C-alpha positions in Angstrom: 12.3 16.6 2.9 9.8 18.4 5.1 6.2 19.0 4.2 5.8 22.7 3.4 3.2 24.7 5.4 -0.1 25.0 3.7 0.5 22.3 1.1 -2.1 19.5 0.6 -1.0 16.3 2.3 -1.8 13.1 0.4 -1.0 9.5 1.4 -0.5 6.8 -1.2 -1.3 3.2 -0.5 -0.1 0.9 -3.3 -0.3 -2.8 -3.6 -1.9 -5.7 -5.5 -4.6 -5.9 -2.8 -5.2 -9.6 -3.7 -7.3 -9.4 -1.6 -7.4 -6.1 0.5 -7.5 -6.9 4.2 -7.8 -5.1 7.6 -4.1 -4.6 8.0 -4.0 -2.5 4.8 -6.9 -0.4 6.0 -5.5 0.1 9.5 -2.1 1.1 8.1 -3.8 3.7 5.9 -6.1 5.0 8.7 -3.2 5.3 11.2 -1.1 7.2 8.6 -4.0 9.5 7.8 -4.5 10.3 11.5 -0.8 10.3 12.7 0.4 12.6 9.9 -2.6 14.8 9.4 -3.2 13.7 5.8 -6.0 15.3 3.8 -6.7 12.0 2.0 -5.2 8.6 1.3 -5.2 7.3 -2.3 -5.4 3.5 -2.8 -3.6 2.5 -6.0 -4.1 -1.1 -7.0 -1.2 -2.3 -9.1 -2.1 -4.0 -12.4 1.3 -5.4 -13.3 3.9 -5.2 -10.5 7.4 -6.2 -11.5 8.1 -7.9 -8.2 4.8 -9.7 -7.7 3.2 -11.5 -10.6 -0.5 -12.3 -10.6 -0.8 -16.1 -10.7 -3.6 -18.3 -12.3 -6.4 -18.6 -9.8 -5.8 -15.1 -8.4 -8.5 -12.4 -8.6 -8.7 -10.5 -11.9 -7.9 -6.8 -12.2 -11.6 -6.0 -12.2 -12.1 -8.1 -9.0 -9.2 -6.5 -7.2 -10.5 -3.0 -8.1 -14.0 -3.9 -6.9 -12.8 -5.3 -3.6 -10.8 -2.1 -2.9 -13.8 0.0 -3.9 -16.0 -2.0 -1.5 -13.5 -1.8 1.3 -13.0 1.9 1.3 -16.4 3.2 0.2 -17.6 4.3 3.6 -14.4 6.2 4.5 -14.6 9.8 3.3 -10.8 10.3 3.4 -10.0 7.2 1.4 -10.0 7.5 -2.5 -9.5 4.9 -5.3 -7.0 5.8 -8.1 -7.2 3.3 -11.0 -4.4 4.7 -13.2 -1.8 2.1 -12.3 -4.3 -0.7 -13.0 -5.0 0.7 -16.4 -1.4 1.3 -17.5 0.2 -1.0 -20.1 3.4 -2.8 -19.0 5.0 -2.8 -15.5 3.9 -0.3 -12.9 6.7 1.3 -11.1 6.4 3.5 -7.9 8.8 6.0 -9.4 6.6 6.5 -12.5 3.4 6.8 -10.4 5.0 9.4 -8.1 6.4 11.4 -11.0 2.9 11.5 -12.6 1.2 12.6 -9.4 3.8 15.3 -8.7 3.5 16.7 -12.2 -0.3 16.8 -11.9 -0.2 18.2 -8.3 3.1 20.1 -7.8 1.7 21.8 -4.7 0.9 18.6 -3.0 3.2 16.8 -0.5 3.0 13.1 -1.0 3.5 10.4 1.7 4.1 6.9 0.4 2.8 4.3 2.8 4.7 1.0 3.1 5.1 -2.0 5.4 8.2 -2.9 7.3 9.1 -5.6 4.7 9.1 -3.0 1.9 11.3 -0.7 3.9 13.9 -3.5 4.3 13.9 -4.2 0.6 13.7 -0.6 -0.6 17.2 -0.9 -2.1 15.8 -3.3 -4.7 13.0 -0.9 -5.9 13.2 0.8 -9.3 15.2 4.1 -8.9 14.8 4.4 -5.1 16.7 7.7 -5.2 14.0 9.3 -7.3 11.2 7.9 -5.2 12.8 9.7 -2.2 12.8 13.0 -4.1 9.1 12.8 -4.7 7.7 11.8 -1.3 8.1 11.1 2.3 8.1 7.4 3.1 5.8 6.3 5.9 6.7 2.8 7.2 4.5 0.7 9.4 6.4 -1.0 12.2 5.2 -4.6 12.0 6.1 -8.1 10.8 7.9 -8.9 14.1 10.9 -6.7 13.3 12.6 -5.0 16.2 12.7 -1.2 16.6 16.5 -1.5 16.3 16.3 -3.2 12.9 13.9 -0.6 11.6 16.0 2.3 12.9 19.2 0.9 11.3 17.4 0.6 8.0 16.0 4.1 8.3 19.4 5.6 9.0 21.0 3.7 6.1 18.4 4.9 3.6 18.6 8.5 4.9 22.4 8.4 4.4 22.2 6.7 1.0 19.3 8.5 -0.6 18.7 11.6 1.6 15.3 10.0 2.2 12.6 11.4 4.5 11.3 8.5 6.5 8.8 8.4 9.4 7.3 5.5 11.2 3.6 4.7 11.6 2.5 3.4 15.0 0.3 0.4 14.3 -0.6 -2.9 16.0 1.4 -5.9 14.9 -1.2 -7.7 12.8 0.2 -10.8 11.1 -2.1 -10.8 8.1 -1.0 -11.2 4.5 -3.0 -11.5 1.3 -1.1 -14.7 0.3 -1.9 -16.4 3.6 -5.6 -15.4 3.2 -5.7 -16.9 -0.3 -4.2 -20.2 1.0 -6.6 -20.3 3.9 -9.6 -19.8 1.6 -8.3 -22.4 -0.8 -8.1 -24.9 2.0 -11.6 -24.2 3.1 -10.6 -22.2 6.2 -12.6 -19.1 7.1 -11.1 -15.7 6.3 -14.1 -13.9 7.7 -13.0 -11.0 10.0 -9.6 -10.8 8.4 -11.2 -8.7 5.7 -14.2 -6.3 5.5 -17.6 -8.0 5.3 -18.2 -6.5 1.9 -15.0 -8.0 0.6 -15.7 -11.4 2.1 -19.2 -11.4 0.5 -17.7 -10.5 -2.9 -15.1 -13.3 -2.7 -17.8 -15.8 -1.8 -20.2 -14.6 -4.5 -17.5 -14.5 -7.2 -15.9 -17.9 -6.2 -12.4 -16.3 -5.9 -9.2 -18.0 -4.7 -10.5 -21.6 -5.1 -7.9 -22.8 -7.6 
C-alpha cells in the first residue's frame, strides 16, 4: 500500500498509556517528522484484550488525563477518546475500520513498537489491519536489524502488509517498569513529562 498523493496523512498511536512516558512521545514525534504526517492521534485503550488493567492501576479517567497533559503543547498531537468509551474489548481492526469509514480520503499510519511487530500474528484479524493502514514500527527493545527485517518480510509475504521503520533512540522505558519503580519508592521523574509526574503524585497513583 502506498500513500496516495494529496491524501491527508494521519498517524495513530494506540496503547493503555499506564502511564504515558517519553518513549511513547518520541516514537510519535519521530513518526510525524519522518513520514510527513499531518497529525498523530493518541488513542488510549479502555479494555485491551491482550493487556488487562489490574487493581492499583490508573483509572480510565486518570489515563486519559495523563495523555491530555502529555500532548497538550504539541499542535500536531491529538487525543481521540472513542476507544476508551467503547463497551467491550477494543480491537485495532475495529478502530481502523471506523476511522477509514469516517475519513475515506485519509491514509492512516499505525505506529507500533518492535515488540508489537514481532507479535503481530497474534493480533485480531491482522490481514484486515494491513488493508486499512501502513504499519510504522519503531526499532528498539534491543532487537537486531536482521530480526526486524526478517519479521517485516514475513508479514509482507503473509498479509501484503506495508511496513516501514521509524528511526528512534533505543530507550528502554516501559509503563510496567515505571509503575513498579514508583511503587517501590524510586523516582520516575524525567522518564515522563513533568505534568504527568505531577498528576501521578497529586492523585496518589500506582502505590498499591
